[in-house]
N, C-alpha and C positions, 0 to 999 in steps of 0.2 A: 620328701617333696615328690609330688606326682610329676609325670612327664610333661604335662601342660605347664606347670609352674616352672620346671627346669627350662623348657623351651622359651617361656616368657622372660625368665632371668637372663638366658643367653642372648635374647633379642635386645634387652636393655643394655647389657654389657657391650654388645657390638655397636649399638647406637651411641653410647657414651664414648667408647674408644674411637670410633670412626669420626665423630663430630667434634672431638676435643681440639682446642687450639694450642695444644702442647703435644709433644711426642709421647705416645703411650706404647709400651712394649712389654713382652714377656721374654725372659731369658731361661734357657736350660740351666741345669746346675753346672754345666761347662761354660756358661756365659755366652752361649750362642743365641742369637735372636730366633725365637720360634713364633712370635707374633709381633707385628709392628702396624701402627696405623698409618694412614696416608700422610698425615702431617709430618711424621718422623722421616719417612722416605723423602718427602719434599724438602724438609729442613736440611738434610745431608746431601741431597742431590742424587740419590740412588733410586733405581727402580726397586720395588718391594722385594722381588726375587733376589736381587743382588745383595740387599741388606740381610736377607734371611740366610745367606751363606757366609756371613761375617760374624766373628766373635767381637763383642763390644770393646774388648781391649785393643783391637786392631784400629779402631777409629779414635781412640784417646790419644791426644798429642803425646809424643814420647816424653817430653819434659814433665807431664802430669801423671804418667802411668804409675810411678812409685806411690804417689799419694792415693790414687784410685785403688791400686792393688792392696794397700793397707786397709782401706775402707771395706773392700770386698772380703779380705781375710778376716776382718772382725765379725763379719756375718757368717762365713764358713766355719769359723772356730766357735760359733755360738755365743761369742761375747756380746753381740748385738743381734737384733732381728732386722735391722735396716739401717740406712744412713742417708744423709743428704750431703752433697759435695758440689762445689763449683770447680769446673775444670774446662779445658779446651778440647774440642773434638774436631777431627779432620773431616772436611766435606770431600765429596768425590773429586772435585776440581782442585784439591789440595789447599784451599783456603781453610781457615779454622774459625770456629764459633766458640764463644764463651757460653757455657750452658750450666744450669743447675740441674743436677740429676738426683732423684729420690729413688731409692731401691728398698723393697721389702721382701724378706724371705718368706716363702710358703713352705712349711715343714710338715712331714708326715708324723704319725703318732710316736715314732722313735726319735723325733727331733732332727731328722735328716732333711736337707733341702730337697724339695721336689722341683721347684722352679722359683724364679725371682720375678717380681713385677716391678715395673719402673715407669717413671715419668721424667721426661727431659724438657726443660724450658729454656729457650734461647734468651740469654741475658747479655748478649753482645752490646746492645745499646746502653744498658745500665753500666757495664764495665767501661765503655768509652766515655760516658759522662763522668763516672767516678775518676777516671784518669785525668780528664780535663780539669775537674775540680781540684785534684791533688796538684796538678801543674800550676793552677791559678794560686793555690795556697802557698806553694813554694815560691812563686814569683812575688806574691805580696809579702811573704816573710822576709825574703831577701831585700826587697826595696825598703821595708820597714826597718830592718836591723841595720842596713848599710847606708842609709840616707844621711847626708850631712845636715838635713833639715830635721828639726826636732819634731817627733811624732808622738802623740799619745792616743791611747784607746781607753775610753772611759765609759762608764755605765750611767745613763741618765737616771735609771731607777734607784740605784744605790749611791749615786754621786761619788763614786770611787774610781780611781785609776785602775784599769785592768792590766795595762802594759804601757811601757814607755821605751823608746829606743835609747841607745847610748848617746846619741846627739842631744836628746832632751836632758839626760843626766848631766852631761858635760856643760851644756849651756845654762842650765838652771842651778847647778851647783849642789844638787841634792844627791844623797846616796840612794841606792835602790830601796833600802829599808825605810828611809824617810818618805820616799814616794809612796810605798805601800801603805803607810799610815795616813797619808794626806787625803783630803777630800778634793773633788774637782771644783768646789766652790771657791 
């Protein structure tokens, strides 16, 4: 590659990294930030220079560090060339964010890691919605199972019972096996 092509490639990388709507970073083999984009520093509430003096493990929530350490170890042991993981990260104000992090190892000709590249995407809203959905499912399940009113869930397409609660079984006098064989017609 000639120097003009290298310069153009560097320009494209910088444009891509600086304009990304995800955190883009490069880590040393010791897992210290050596490049971060503006989005990442904004996401965690740090000035760029502050983040550049931090090891990525320092901003991973303590409860998630073991899981992250295992993922990093799989890369350092050459078991994998990269990984993707969901975990919580501490912001400068001590709030935390749920993020999905993707890491890829860049190795020299001897297979030793020279640096790691990564992307971090904030998935806090998705996690919040997932938790709300789980809470809603638990509530529905509890009401369905414990209601004194007979409930059935059926499929219009197959005209089969998908589930019935205990009140339905008691009130209708069928066993669960009989209900499983019955049509909703």
